[in-house]
C-alpha positions as CSV (number, residue, x, y, z in Angstrom):
1,M,126.7,64.6,160.6
2,A,123.3,63.4,159.6
3,D,121.9,63.7,163.1
4,R,123.2,67.3,163.2
5,P,121.6,70.1,161.6
6,A,123.2,72.0,158.7
7,I,124.4,75.6,159.8
8,V,123.9,78.4,157.2
9,L,126.0,81.2,157.8
10,V,125.1,84.8,156.6
11,H,127.3,87.5,156.4
12,G,126.3,91.3,156.7
13,G,126.6,94.1,154.8
14,F,129.9,95.6,152.9
15,V,131.7,92.1,153.5
16,D,131.3,88.9,152.3
17,G,131.2,85.2,153.5
18,S,135.0,84.8,154.0
19,G,134.6,86.6,157.2
20,W,132.6,83.4,158.5
21,R,135.7,81.0,158.1
22,P,137.1,80.9,161.4
23,V,133.5,80.0,162.7
24,H,133.1,77.6,159.8
25,D,136.4,75.8,160.8
26,L,135.3,75.7,164.2
27,L,132.2,74.1,163.2
28,T,133.1,71.6,160.5
29,R,135.8,70.2,163.0
30,D,133.4,69.4,165.5
31,G,131.4,67.4,162.8
32,H,128.6,70.3,161.7
33,P,127.5,70.4,158.0
34,V,127.8,74.2,157.2
35,A,127.3,76.4,154.4
36,V,128.2,80.1,153.9
37,A,125.3,82.1,151.6
38,Q,126.9,84.8,149.5
39,N,124.6,87.9,150.2
40,P,125.1,90.0,146.7
41,A,123.9,93.3,149.0
42,L,122.3,95.2,146.1
43,S,118.5,94.6,147.7
44,L,117.1,92.5,150.5
45,Q,114.8,90.5,148.3
46,G,118.0,89.6,146.4
47,A,120.1,88.9,149.6
48,A,117.2,86.5,150.9
49,A,116.9,84.7,147.7
50,A,120.6,83.8,147.8
51,A,120.1,82.8,151.3
52,R,116.9,80.9,150.2
53,M,118.6,78.8,147.5
54,I,121.5,77.8,150.1
55,I,119.0,76.9,152.6
56,D,116.7,74.7,150.3
57,A,119.9,73.1,149.4
58,Q,120.6,71.6,152.7
59,D,119.7,68.3,153.7
60,G,117.0,68.3,156.8
61,P,116.8,71.0,159.5
62,V,119.0,74.3,159.4
63,V,120.0,76.6,162.1
64,L,120.3,79.9,160.2
65,V,123.1,82.3,161.3
66,G,122.9,86.2,160.6
67,H,125.3,88.6,161.4
68,S,124.7,92.4,161.2
69,Y,122.6,93.1,158.3
70,G,122.8,89.4,157.8
71,G,120.0,89.2,160.6
72,T,117.8,91.2,158.5
73,V,118.3,88.5,155.5
74,I,117.8,85.6,157.8
75,T,114.6,87.3,159.1
76,E,113.3,87.4,155.4
77,A,114.7,84.1,154.1
78,G,114.3,81.9,157.2
79,T,110.8,81.3,156.9
80,G,110.9,77.8,155.3
81,A,109.6,74.7,157.3
82,N,113.2,73.4,157.4
83,V,114.7,76.3,159.2
84,A,114.6,74.6,162.9
85,A,116.2,77.8,164.7
86,P,117.4,81.5,163.6
87,V,120.7,82.8,165.5
88,C,121.4,86.4,165.2
89,I,124.9,87.4,166.3
90,A,125.4,91.2,166.8
91,A,122.7,91.5,164.0
92,F,119.5,93.5,163.0
93,A,116.3,91.2,163.3
94,S,113.7,93.4,162.3
95,D,109.8,92.9,163.0
96,A,107.0,93.5,160.4
97,G,106.7,96.8,159.2
98,E,110.0,97.8,160.6
99,S,113.5,98.5,158.7
100,V,116.9,98.5,159.5
101,D,116.7,102.4,159.2
102,T,114.2,102.4,162.0
103,L,116.4,100.3,164.1
104,L,119.3,102.4,163.5
105,A,117.1,105.7,164.3
106,G,119.1,108.0,166.9
107,V,122.4,105.4,167.0
108,P,125.2,107.0,165.2
109,G,125.7,105.6,161.9
110,P,128.7,103.8,160.2
111,P,130.9,106.1,158.2
112,L,129.2,105.9,154.7
113,L,130.9,107.9,151.8
114,P,128.4,109.6,149.6
115,P,126.5,107.4,147.1
116,K,128.0,106.7,143.9
117,D,126.0,105.3,141.2
118,G,123.5,104.4,143.9
119,L,125.8,102.5,145.8
120,L,127.1,102.9,149.2
121,F,130.6,102.2,150.5
122,L,132.4,102.7,154.3
123,D,135.1,105.1,154.6
124,R,138.5,102.7,154.3
125,D,140.4,104.8,157.2
126,K,137.3,104.4,159.4
127,F,135.9,100.8,158.5
128,P,138.0,99.0,161.1
129,A,136.9,101.0,164.3
130,S,133.3,100.9,162.9
131,F,132.8,98.0,161.5
132,A,135.6,95.4,162.5
133,G,136.5,96.9,166.1
134,D,137.1,93.3,167.3
135,L,139.6,92.2,164.7
136,S,143.1,92.6,164.5
137,A,144.5,95.6,162.5
138,D,145.6,93.1,159.3
139,P,142.2,91.4,158.9
140,A,140.2,94.3,159.4
141,A,142.2,96.3,156.6
142,F,141.6,93.4,154.3
143,M,137.9,93.7,155.1
144,A,138.0,97.6,154.2
145,D,139.8,97.0,151.1
146,S,137.7,94.1,150.1
147,Q,134.1,95.4,151.0
148,I,131.2,95.0,148.5
149,P,129.3,98.0,147.6
150,R,125.9,98.4,149.2
151,G,122.8,99.1,146.8
152,A,120.9,102.1,148.9
153,W,117.9,99.6,148.8
154,T,119.1,97.0,151.1
155,C,118.5,98.8,154.1
156,S,115.0,98.5,153.8
157,A,112.6,95.4,153.8
158,G,109.6,94.7,152.0
159,R,107.9,92.9,148.9
160,P,108.2,95.1,146.6
161,P,111.8,96.8,147.3
162,S,110.5,100.2,149.0
163,P,112.7,102.9,149.3
164,P,115.3,103.3,152.1
165,G,113.3,103.3,155.6
166,G,110.4,101.2,153.9
167,P,108.7,98.8,156.1
168,S,109.3,95.0,156.2
169,Q,107.4,92.0,155.7
170,A,109.1,90.0,158.4
171,G,106.9,87.4,160.0
172,T,103.8,87.8,157.2
């Protein structure tokens, strides 16, 4: 396995790293070293810091994989010399000055419930169709039931945290 780069998997918003289990199992079965970063989903900066801890813990080069909002996370976190390649899977990858909000402009959004205490949830009944449409009913329902509240700040990139819609510092 020493001749293969480590693969770090970064999940999207509202879910945790357990959604990567089938991918993890396939990759490890093929002999790849794999780690899954857990995105705290409260701020982009926090998610990027959590991903960087996992990236930095790997020996040698890292292939960094992000799904959905995880694409924005790896764009922010994947600037280290050990990152050999970023891979976005159905993901947001914002350029400098661009936010997830900008990328979503004009696209029908997910079924967000009204914020509660500054946190966002997806409507449980609409979750499978809007977020997990490629999964069978049972895993999609589990993801809906175990969703992680997302902080309203996570949609926008920037240092220091900017309000939703703020610019990304990616690539700077």
